[in-house]
C-alpha positions as CSV (number, residue, x, y, z in Angstrom):
1,M,-0.4,-13.1,-8.8
2,S,-1.6,-12.9,-5.2
3,S,-2.4,-15.9,-3.0
4,T,-2.6,-17.0,0.6
5,L,-0.7,-20.0,2.1
6,L,-2.4,-22.1,4.7
7,P,0.0,-23.1,7.5
8,P,0.4,-26.8,8.3
9,T,-0.1,-28.4,11.7
10,C,2.8,-28.9,14.1
11,E,2.4,-32.6,13.5
12,Q,3.0,-32.2,9.8
13,L,6.1,-30.0,10.3
14,C,7.7,-32.4,12.9
15,N,7.2,-35.3,10.5
16,R,9.2,-33.5,7.9
17,S,12.2,-33.0,10.2
18,S,15.1,-35.3,10.6
19,G,12.8,-38.0,11.9
20,C,14.3,-38.0,15.4
21,S,11.3,-36.6,17.2
22,N,7.9,-38.1,17.8
23,K,4.7,-36.6,16.6
24,T,3.7,-33.4,18.4
25,H,0.0,-32.6,19.1
26,T,-0.8,-29.1,20.2
27,R,-4.3,-28.5,21.4
28,N,-4.2,-24.8,22.3
29,G,-4.4,-21.8,20.0
30,T,-6.8,-21.0,17.2
31,E,-8.4,-23.6,15.0
32,R,-6.6,-22.3,11.9
33,A,-3.1,-22.2,13.4
34,Q,-3.8,-25.5,15.3
35,G,-1.4,-24.5,18.1
36,A,0.7,-21.6,19.4
37,L,3.9,-23.2,17.9
38,S,2.5,-23.6,14.4
39,P,2.8,-19.9,13.3
40,L,6.4,-19.7,14.4
41,L,7.2,-22.9,12.5
42,F,5.3,-21.5,9.5
43,I,7.5,-18.4,9.3
44,L,10.7,-20.6,9.5
45,I,9.5,-22.8,6.7
46,I,8.2,-20.1,4.4
47,N,11.6,-18.5,4.2
48,A,12.8,-21.6,2.3
49,L,10.2,-20.8,-0.4
50,L,11.3,-17.2,-0.6
51,R,14.9,-18.3,-1.1
52,F,13.7,-20.7,-3.7
53,F,12.1,-17.8,-5.6
54,D,15.4,-15.7,-5.4
55,K,17.3,-18.5,-7.0
56,S,14.9,-18.9,-9.9
57,E,16.3,-15.8,-11.8
58,L,12.8,-14.8,-12.8
59,Q,12.0,-11.1,-12.5
60,H,9.2,-8.6,-13.0
61,G,11.1,-7.0,-15.9
62,V,10.1,-3.3,-15.2
63,D,12.8,-1.0,-16.3
64,R,14.7,1.3,-13.9
65,A,13.5,-0.6,-10.8
66,P,15.2,-3.2,-8.5
67,Q,14.5,-6.6,-9.9
68,F,12.5,-9.1,-7.8
69,N,9.7,-11.6,-8.3
70,H,7.8,-11.7,-5.0
71,L,6.6,-9.8,-1.9
72,A,5.5,-11.6,1.2
73,F,4.2,-10.8,4.7
74,A,3.0,-13.6,7.0
75,D,0.8,-15.8,4.9
76,D,0.2,-13.2,2.1
77,L,2.3,-13.8,-1.0
78,S,2.4,-11.9,-4.3
79,L,4.4,-12.9,-7.3
80,Y,5.5,-10.5,-10.0
81,L,6.5,-11.8,-13.5
82,N,6.6,-10.3,-17.0
83,S,4.9,-13.2,-18.9
84,E,2.4,-16.0,-18.4
85,A,5.2,-18.5,-19.2
86,N,7.4,-17.2,-16.3
87,A,4.3,-17.2,-14.0
88,N,3.7,-20.9,-14.7
89,K,7.4,-21.6,-14.1
90,L,7.3,-19.9,-10.7
91,L,4.0,-21.6,-9.8
92,E,5.7,-25.0,-10.5
93,K,8.2,-24.1,-7.9
94,V,5.4,-23.3,-5.5
95,L,3.9,-26.7,-6.2
96,Q,7.3,-28.4,-5.5
97,F,7.5,-26.6,-2.2
98,E,3.9,-27.6,-1.4
99,H,4.8,-31.3,-1.8
100,W,7.9,-30.9,0.3
101,S,6.5,-28.8,3.2
102,G,2.9,-29.7,3.5
103,L,1.7,-26.1,3.0
104,R,-1.3,-25.7,0.7
105,L,-2.1,-22.8,-1.6
106,A,-5.5,-21.3,-0.8
107,L,-7.0,-21.4,-4.4
108,S,-10.1,-19.6,-3.2
109,K,-7.9,-16.6,-2.3
110,S,-5.6,-16.7,-5.3
111,F,-6.0,-14.7,-8.5
112,I,-4.1,-13.3,-11.4
113,K,-3.8,-9.6,-12.3
114,G,-2.1,-8.1,-15.4
115,I,-1.1,-4.6,-16.2
116,M,0.7,-2.9,-19.0
117,H,3.3,-0.2,-18.3
118,G,5.4,2.2,-20.2
119,K,4.9,4.1,-23.4
120,G,3.2,1.0,-25.0
121,A,0.4,1.1,-22.5
122,T,-0.2,4.8,-23.1
123,R,-0.3,4.4,-26.8
124,R,-2.7,1.5,-26.6
125,A,-5.1,3.4,-24.4
126,S,-5.0,6.5,-26.6
127,A,-5.5,4.5,-29.8
128,L,-8.4,2.6,-28.2
129,A,-10.1,5.9,-27.2
130,R,-9.5,7.3,-30.7
131,D,-11.0,4.3,-32.4
132,L,-14.1,4.2,-30.2
133,R,-14.7,7.9,-30.3
134,G,-13.9,8.4,-34.0
135,G,-11.6,11.4,-33.1
136,T,-8.4,12.4,-31.5
137,E,-9.5,13.7,-28.2
138,K,-8.4,11.9,-25.0
139,P,-10.9,10.6,-22.5
140,P,-11.1,13.0,-19.5
141,R,-9.4,11.8,-16.4
142,A,-11.7,11.3,-13.4
143,H,-10.5,12.9,-10.3
144,L,-9.9,10.7,-7.3
145,C,-12.3,12.7,-5.1
146,D,-15.2,12.0,-7.6
147,R,-14.9,8.3,-6.8
148,I,-14.6,8.6,-3.0
149,L,-17.7,7.6,-1.0
150,I,-18.3,10.9,0.9
151,E,-21.3,11.3,3.1
152,D,-22.4,14.7,4.4
153,D,-24.4,15.5,7.5
154,G,-28.1,15.2,7.2
155,N,-30.9,16.0,9.5
156,D,-31.6,12.4,10.4
157,G,-28.1,10.8,10.3
158,L,-24.6,11.0,9.1
159,L,-24.9,8.7,6.1
160,V,-27.1,10.9,3.9
161,R,-25.9,11.9,0.4
162,R,-26.2,15.5,-0.6
163,P,-26.5,15.8,-4.4
164,D,-24.1,18.2,-6.1
165,P,-25.4,19.7,-9.3
166,K,-21.8,20.4,-10.5
167,V,-20.9,16.7,-10.3
168,I,-21.6,14.7,-13.4
169,E,-23.5,11.4,-12.9
170,Q,-21.1,8.5,-12.6
171,I,-21.3,5.2,-14.3
172,R,-20.0,2.0,-12.7
173,C,-17.6,-0.1,-14.8
174,T,-18.8,-3.8,-14.7
175,R,-15.1,-5.0,-14.8
176,C,-13.2,-2.9,-12.3
177,M,-16.3,-1.9,-10.3
178,Q,-15.2,1.8,-10.2
179,D,-17.5,4.8,-10.7
180,R,-16.3,6.9,-13.6
181,S,-17.5,9.8,-15.6
182,P,-19.4,9.1,-18.9
183,G,-16.4,10.3,-20.9
184,Q,-14.6,7.1,-19.8
185,F,-17.0,4.9,-21.7
186,P,-17.8,4.5,-25.4
187,Q,-20.5,6.8,-26.7
188,G,-22.3,4.1,-28.7
189,A,-22.8,0.4,-27.9
190,T,-21.8,-1.6,-31.0
191,T,-20.6,-4.8,-29.4
192,A,-21.5,-7.0,-26.5
193,E,-18.6,-5.7,-24.6
194,D,-20.0,-2.1,-24.9
195,N,-23.3,-3.2,-23.5
196,D,-21.5,-4.4,-20.4
197,K,-20.3,-0.8,-19.7
198,I,-16.5,-1.4,-19.6
199,C,-14.4,1.7,-19.2
200,F,-11.5,2.7,-21.5
201,L,-9.0,1.9,-18.8
202,C,-10.1,-1.7,-18.5
203,R,-10.3,-2.1,-22.2
204,S,-6.7,-1.1,-22.6
205,Q,-5.6,-3.6,-19.9
206,W,-3.6,-6.7,-20.5
207,M,-5.6,-9.7,-19.4
208,P,-3.3,-12.7,-18.7
209,S,-4.4,-16.2,-19.8
210,G,-3.2,-19.7,-19.5
211,V,-1.8,-19.4,-16.0
212,V,-2.6,-22.6,-14.0
213,Y,-1.6,-24.1,-10.7
214,N,-1.6,-27.9,-10.4
215,G,-3.9,-28.2,-13.4
216,H,-6.4,-25.6,-12.1
217,P,-6.7,-22.2,-13.9
218,L,-6.5,-19.3,-11.6
219,P,-9.2,-16.5,-11.8
220,I,-8.2,-13.3,-13.6
221,I,-8.9,-9.9,-12.2
222,P,-8.3,-6.7,-14.2
223,G,-5.2,-4.7,-13.1
224,S,-7.4,-1.6,-12.6
225,S,-9.6,-3.4,-10.1
226,P,-8.8,-2.7,-6.5
227,T,-7.8,-5.7,-4.4
228,R,-6.6,-6.1,-0.8
229,F,-3.0,-6.8,0.0
230,L,-1.6,-6.2,3.5
231,E,-4.9,-4.7,4.5
232,I,-4.6,-1.9,1.9
233,H,-7.0,-1.7,-1.0
234,G,-5.6,-0.6,-4.3
235,D,-4.9,-1.5,-7.9
236,M,-1.6,-2.3,-9.6
237,R,-1.1,1.3,-10.6
238,G,-1.2,2.4,-7.0
239,E,-4.6,4.0,-7.2
240,C,-6.0,3.7,-3.7
241,S,-9.3,5.6,-3.7
242,M,-11.0,2.5,-2.4
243,Q,-8.8,2.5,0.7
244,I,-9.6,6.2,1.2
245,S,-13.3,5.4,0.9
246,L,-12.9,2.7,3.6
247,V,-11.3,5.3,5.9
248,F,-14.4,7.5,5.6
249,Q,-16.8,4.6,6.2
250,Q,-14.9,3.4,9.2
251,S,-14.8,6.9,10.7
252,A,-18.5,7.3,10.0
253,S,-19.3,4.1,11.8
254,I,-17.5,5.4,14.9
255,I,-19.6,8.6,14.8
256,N,-22.8,6.5,14.4
257,F,-21.9,4.5,17.5
258,L,-21.2,7.7,19.5
259,R,-24.7,8.9,18.5
260,E,-26.2,6.1,20.6
261,K,-24.5,7.5,23.8
262,K,-23.7,4.2,25.3
263,L,-20.3,5.3,26.7
264,S,-19.2,7.8,29.2
265,T,-17.3,10.9,28.2
266,R,-14.0,9.3,29.2
267,H,-14.7,6.1,27.3
268,S,-15.9,8.0,24.2
269,L,-12.7,10.0,24.1
270,S,-10.7,6.8,24.5
271,L,-12.6,5.2,21.6
272,V,-12.1,8.1,19.3
273,S,-8.4,8.6,20.1
274,M,-7.6,4.9,19.6
275,T,-9.6,4.2,16.4
276,I,-10.0,7.2,14.1
277,P,-6.3,8.2,13.9
278,S,-5.3,4.6,13.3
279,Y,-7.6,4.3,10.3
280,V,-5.5,7.1,8.6
281,R,-2.1,6.2,10.1
282,F,-1.9,2.6,8.9
283,P,-2.2,3.2,5.1
284,S,-1.0,6.7,4.8
285,G,2.6,5.7,4.3
286,V,1.8,4.2,0.9
287,I,-1.3,6.1,-0.3
288,S,-1.6,9.8,-1.2
289,W,-4.5,12.0,-0.1
290,T,-5.9,15.0,-1.8
291,G,-6.7,18.4,-0.4
292,S,-10.5,18.1,-0.9
293,S,-10.8,14.7,0.6
294,L,-8.6,15.6,3.6
295,L,-10.8,18.7,4.3
296,K,-13.9,16.5,4.4
297,L,-12.1,14.0,6.7
298,D,-11.1,16.8,9.0
299,R,-14.8,17.9,9.3
300,L,-15.6,14.3,10.1
301,W,-13.0,14.1,12.9
302,M,-14.1,17.4,14.4
303,Q,-17.6,16.1,14.6
304,A,-16.4,12.9,16.3
305,Y,-14.4,15.0,18.9
306,K,-17.4,17.2,19.7
307,M,-19.6,14.2,20.2
308,A,-17.0,12.5,22.4
309,W,-16.7,15.6,24.6
310,G,-20.5,16.0,24.6
311,V,-20.5,19.6,23.3
312,S,-22.7,21.1,20.7
313,R,-22.0,20.6,17.0
314,S,-22.0,24.4,16.6
315,T,-18.9,24.6,18.9
316,A,-15.9,26.2,17.1
317,S,-13.6,23.5,15.7
318,C,-10.5,25.5,16.4
319,I,-10.9,24.7,20.1
320,M,-10.2,21.1,19.3
321,R,-7.1,22.0,17.1
322,F,-5.4,24.7,19.1
323,P,-2.5,23.7,21.4
324,S,-3.1,23.5,25.2
325,D,-1.1,26.7,25.9
326,L,-3.6,28.6,23.7
327,G,-6.6,27.1,25.5
328,G,-7.3,24.3,23.0
329,R,-7.5,20.6,23.3
330,N,-4.5,19.9,21.0
331,L,-6.2,16.9,19.4
332,P,-4.6,15.3,16.3
333,T,-5.9,16.3,12.9
334,P,-5.8,14.2,9.7
335,L,-3.1,16.4,8.2
336,A,-0.9,16.1,11.3
337,V,-1.3,12.3,11.4
338,I,-0.6,11.8,7.7
339,C,2.5,14.1,7.9
340,E,3.9,12.1,10.8
341,T,3.1,8.8,9.2
342,V,4.7,9.7,5.8
343,W,7.9,10.9,7.4
344,S,8.1,7.8,9.7
345,Y,7.5,5.6,6.6
346,L,10.4,7.3,4.8
347,E,12.7,6.9,7.8
348,S,11.9,3.2,8.2
349,C,12.4,2.5,4.5
350,C,15.7,4.3,4.5
351,F,17.0,1.9,7.1
352,D,15.6,-1.1,5.3
353,M,18.2,-3.5,3.9
354,G,16.1,-4.8,1.0
355,G,14.7,-3.3,-2.2
356,L,12.7,-0.6,-0.4
357,R,15.8,1.4,0.4
358,E,16.9,1.2,-3.3
359,L,13.5,2.4,-4.5
360,L,13.4,5.3,-2.0
361,L,17.0,6.3,-3.0
362,L,15.9,6.5,-6.6
363,E,12.9,8.5,-5.7
364,Y,15.0,10.8,-3.5
365,K,17.5,11.5,-6.3
366,E,14.5,12.1,-8.6
367,A,13.1,14.7,-6.3
368,L,16.4,16.5,-5.9
369,S,17.0,16.5,-9.6
370,T,13.5,17.8,-10.4
371,W,13.8,20.8,-8.1
372,G,17.6,21.4,-8.6
373,C,18.4,20.8,-4.9
374,H,21.4,19.4,-3.1
375,D,19.8,18.0,0.0
376,L,16.6,17.6,1.9
377,A,16.8,21.1,3.5
378,E,16.9,22.7,0.0
379,L,14.1,20.5,-1.1
380,Q,11.9,21.7,1.7
381,R,12.7,25.3,0.9
382,A,12.0,24.8,-2.8
383,V,8.6,23.1,-2.1
384,A,7.7,25.9,0.3
385,S,8.5,28.6,-2.2
386,N,6.4,27.1,-5.0
387,K,2.7,26.9,-4.8
388,L,2.2,23.2,-5.6
389,T,-1.1,21.6,-6.0
390,W,-1.9,18.3,-4.2
391,R,-1.7,16.4,-7.5
392,Q,1.7,17.8,-8.2
393,A,3.0,17.1,-4.7
394,T,1.9,13.5,-4.7
395,T,4.0,12.5,-7.7
396,N,7.0,11.9,-5.5
397,R,7.0,10.8,-1.8
398,Y,9.8,13.1,-0.7
399,T,8.1,16.0,-2.4
400,Y,4.8,15.0,-0.8
401,A,6.4,14.7,2.7
402,C,7.9,18.2,2.3
403,F,4.6,19.5,1.1
404,L,2.8,18.2,4.2
405,A,5.4,19.6,6.5
406,N,5.1,23.0,4.9
407,M,1.4,23.0,5.4
408,L,2.0,22.6,9.1
409,N,4.9,25.1,9.1
410,I,7.4,22.4,10.1
411,T,11.0,22.2,8.9
412,L,12.8,18.9,9.5
413,V,16.5,18.5,9.9
414,W,17.4,15.0,8.5
415,E,19.7,13.5,5.9
416,P,18.0,10.4,4.5
417,F,21.1,8.8,2.8
418,P,24.3,10.1,4.4
419,K,27.3,9.0,2.3
420,E,29.5,8.4,5.3
421,A,27.0,6.0,7.0
422,I,27.9,2.3,6.8
423,W,24.2,1.3,6.5
424,C,24.0,3.3,3.3
425,T,26.9,1.4,1.7
426,L,26.1,-1.8,-0.3
427,S,27.2,-5.0,1.3
428,T,29.4,-5.9,-1.7
429,Q,31.3,-2.6,-1.4
430,L,31.8,-3.1,2.4
431,A,33.1,-6.6,1.7
432,Q,35.5,-5.4,-0.9
433,L,36.7,-2.6,1.5
434,L,37.3,-5.1,4.3
435,I,39.3,-7.4,1.9
436,E,41.5,-4.5,0.7
437,L,42.2,-3.4,4.3
438,R,42.8,-7.1,5.3
439,A,40.6,-6.5,8.3
440,H,40.3,-9.1,11.1
441,L,36.7,-9.8,12.3
442,T,35.2,-11.7,15.2
443,I,32.1,-13.9,14.7
444,P,29.2,-13.5,17.1
445,G,28.9,-16.6,19.3
446,Q,32.5,-17.6,18.8
447,D,35.5,-17.1,21.0
448,P,36.2,-13.3,21.1
449,A,39.9,-13.9,21.1
450,Q,39.6,-15.7,17.7
451,R,39.7,-13.4,14.7
452,F,39.3,-14.2,11.0
453,L,41.1,-12.5,8.2
454,C,39.0,-11.1,5.3
455,R,40.4,-12.2,2.0
């Protein structure tokens, strides 16, 4: 379930305090926040709800993954449960929190998504395809690049489609709104559902029902439909072709603006350098690109650089890529930006104290086990010595990062999870070690001369 919480006014929050202060009216700030102080108070109050979730003992139930029931950032909140009954239980706690805090759930921005995972989901999809086709063949898997909204250069403008005779005409699913190949749909329409052109993937999805909030049923969206969370568009399986499509559209809009020649060369270069790389850098830590889509994006970037510099489109693109000591402009390329972003994302997650570090540790051990390596240095050599495809490389984030670094002829010296580092040790293990050593600790903010025995 995903939803948005509307922050209360400062007056509401002050009235729910100990009662010692008078009403506070703030007149500055945006209309939504109703004061510069309101967002800060909102963050303080929302932590009470998150701790309320932690004590509920309700989990998502996915095997071999750290158990939790929510993800939150600012006013975006997602709940993850394994049944409709548990979802209603957790929503009851949200309703209790709403009565206590004054926060309101934005029902217009709230929805329910369901997805099946594991072997049962695979068997269900295969059986459905078999029954509808009358055979045993599996529906062909549509490649990610077939669904990306790519525009080639035309004589009159950038956004002109160039038909490809090799590409099969796509059909849009009326449920997930994704363009898929004809093999992803039933051959003959026998039911009303068939006439609606619903793909096999949506037919095999679990659609939750009976989830209500304060007596209002929440809208249901198929798990295969892309939705936006933290400004990244994707479905519950991590398929983010919609986000990649948006990157192309945003980059194309910058080029169309440069065509109007309203800016000087200096301002055009500033516009390109501050916008186009950020479109790729922001989501690249959690989504995976493919080689074909990255090549198309590279062409788009080179065209933007040439237009910003005011040179002809026939100018060699290598001038933009080469380093300065070789006579080039040393401008960032999509591959370089994605590689830097992926490695930075892995580093930040390894220092995280929550579930992200545990997930990355499992993925790191999986990569080492798959390639029979001892550490990251051996993993980089193993990836470099094997000719991996983009699809093979994107199955694991560490393998994907090593794959990108190898394409740029880069070797990184880094140990993600050093055994001797304190931050890599669980808090329970550290506490047990301090008790066994009978260590004396000082508490920040207290008298430094006062020490406390761990026992």
